[in-house]
N, C-alpha and C positions, 0 to 999 in steps of 0.2 A: 340352591337358592330358589325361594318361592316369592313371587310378586303377586299379592292378593289385594283386591279392593273390597273384600267382604261381601260379595254378591250373595243375595238369597239364591237358592238353587231353583230357579224358575224352570230349568231344563229337565231335571231328572229327579224322580222320587225314589224311594227305597226299592220299589218293585223294578224300576228301570235299572238300578244298580245291580240287582240280582240277575236280571236278564243279560246285562253286559258281562258280569262275572262268568256266568254259565257258558255263554257262547265264545268267550275269548280266552278264558284261563283254566277251565276245569280239566281239559285234556292235558295241559302242561303239569298240573298238580298230580294227575294220575301218573304221568310219566315219571314224576319225582317220587312216587311211592305212596301217595295219599289214596287209600282205598276206601275211605269213609263213604258209604252209600248215600245217594240222594234219594230220600224217600218221597212219596207223594200220596195225596189223598186217593189216587186212583191205582195205587200199587206200583209195581216196578215199571220204570220208563227206560227204554234203551238210550244209552248215553250218546249214541250217534245222532239221535233226534235232538239232543240238547245243544251240542256244540256247533261251531261254525269254523270252516277251514279258511274263511276269507282272509284273515290276518296273515297267516303263513303263506297263502297263495300270492298275496300282494308282494310280500318280501321276496319270495322266489321269483316272481315276475320281474322285479327290479334287478335282482341278482343275475338272472338269466339273460336279460336284455341290455343292461346298462353297466355291467361290472367294469368294462373297459374305460368308462368315463368316471367311475366312482372309486376305483381301486385305491387312490391315495386321498380320498375325501376325509375331511376332519369335522365339518360342521353340518348339522342337520336340524331342520325345523319341521315340526308337525303341528298343523292346525287342526284342533279337534281330535286329540289322540285317544280319547275315551280312556280305557284302562291300560293302554300302552303295549298291547300285544304286537302290533305291527312294528312299533318302535323297537321292542325287545328282539323280535326276529330279524330285523334289519341290522341291529348291532352285532348279532352273532355272525352275520354274513359279511359285514364290512368292519373289521376290527380297527381300521384306521380312524373311524369316527370317534372322536373324544369329547366333542361338545354338542349337546342336544338342547334345543329350546322347544318347549311345547306351549301352545296357547290354547287354553281350555276354559270356557265360561262356566262349566258346571263345577261347583265346589265339591260335590260328592265324588265326581270322577277324578279331579286333580288330586284330592287328598288320597284317594285309593291308588292312583298312579304312584304317588310318593311312597306309600306303604310297600308297594310291590317292587318297584325298580330302584328306589333310592334308599329307603330305610332298611328294608329286609327284616321282617319281624314275624313273630307268631301273632296271628290275627284271625279274624273270622269275617266271612262274607255271607250275605243273605243268598238264599236260593228259593226257587218257586216250588212251594209245596202244593198249593192249590190256587184257585182263582182269587181267594180272599186271604190266604195265609202264606207267610214266608217263614222259612226256618233258616238256621245258620250252619255253616260248615267251617271247622277250624282248619287253617292252612299255615304253612311255614314258607315265607317268601325269601328266606335268607339266601338260598341258592340262586334265586332269580336276581336279587340285588348283587350278589357276588359276581355273576356273569356280566354285570354292568359297572363294576367298580372302577374301571378305567375311564369312565365317562363323567364329565361335569354337566349336571343338569341345571337348566334354568326353567322354572315352572311359572307361567303367567296365568293367573286366574282372571281373565278378562275376555270379552268378545274381541275377535280379530278386526281391527280397523286400520285405516291408512296410517295412523300415527302410533300404532302399537309397538313397532320395531323400527330400528334405524340401521340394521346391519344386514348382510347377505350371507347365504348358505349354499353349500355344495349340493345338498339334496333337500327338497321341500315336498312334504306330503300334505294333501288336503283331501281326505277320503270321506265321502258320504256326509259332507257338512253343508255344502252350499244349498241343497234343496230343503234344508231346515232353517235357513237364515233369512234375515230381513233384507239384506243387501248382498246377494251372491256375487254380482259383478265387482263390487268393491273388494270382497274377500279374494277373489281370483286375481284381480289386478295387484292387490297388495302382496299376495304370494309370489306373483311374477316379479315384482320389484325386489322382493327378498331373495330371489334366485340369482346366484352369481353367473356371469358370463361363462359358458361351458357347463354350468350346473344343470341339474335334472329336476324337473317338476312333475310330480305324479298327482293327477287329479281324478277323482271318482265321484259319480253321482248315481243314485237310483232313479232320478227323475220323479220322485214322489214329492212334488213341490208342496210345501206347507203354506197354504194361502192365508192362514191365520198370522203368519210371521212376515210373509213377503210384502214389501212396501209397494213394489211395482210389478204387476202381474205380467208385464212384457218380459221380465227377466226369467220367466219359467221356460227355459230353452229346452229343445229336444235333442241337442247334440253339443256336448261340451267341447268338441274339437273346434267349434266356432269361436271360442275365446282366443285362439292362437292365430297370430299373423306370421309374416315372413321372418320375424325375429326369432322364431322357434322352429326347430327341426324335430319332426315326429320320430320317436324311437320305436314305439309299439303301442298297441291297444288291444283290449280283451274285455271279457265279461266274467264276473265271478258271482257265485251264490253268496248271499249275506242273510243270515238267519238269526232271529230272536225268539225265545220262548216266553209266552205271556201267561199261560197256565200249564198244568201238568201234561195236557195232551193237545195243546194248541200253540202253534208258532206261526210267525209271519216270515215268508221267504221272499227276499228281494233279489232282483238282478242288478248288480252294480256294474256300471260301465266305467272302465278304468283306462285312462290314456296317460302316456308318458312322453314328455317332450324335453329336448335339450335346448338351452338358451344360447343362441349364436350371435345375437346383437343386443343393443342396449334398450330397444323399445320395450314397453310393458306388455303390449298386446292390444286387443280391441276393447272399446268401452263395454260392449256387450255383443254376444253372438247375433 
């Protein structure tokens, strides 16, 4: 099921979609046997330069540190899932999850999420050929969707706000979203409200606060642990590399701070760190 309000894609252009595809899914399609080379205006580019291990690292981080809390979980929410690689990797580690809701304001991203994890189809994605040119690679996502066939997806094409959802989930993700949002504290508190008692909330930020979006500059915090009060029990925290390619020989590498908490009481958390 998809809930859309027909947003213009203010968030992501076609080049951004290419970067998301490369960093999050190219390695998986290679694993599935797609050997089509990615050419470039500068010649051959090592594919380890193109991809990012962030998505798999996060899923492993959750599995390694929270499997005892999530072994029988059924419901998962991801805020800003991009192309769904963390979602996919999590579903492979927690087969009891059968209901997934994603909230994604980008029309390009949520439509591509649907192609990959829900529809499963022969399709194509852009990739970065040069600074000014994109090309396309044909992919078959039927195996990926088959791996998720036990899951009922609800896809919501809206920004995450306090009234977006009225239910709670066993596992909630919000990864590298809040530093690109206008009201990060509202998103965090909404995610907290959507987490069940004894549920797990995974929050990540690169702290690259987008001042063009941020309504209140005081919300540009330096430690996301500050969002959590005594209603939450810390499980673990770490840092992972997070990389995007913008042209054939240039990429941006971020350090993403990832924290994981378990909800032990009914309060939401703090208004802001």
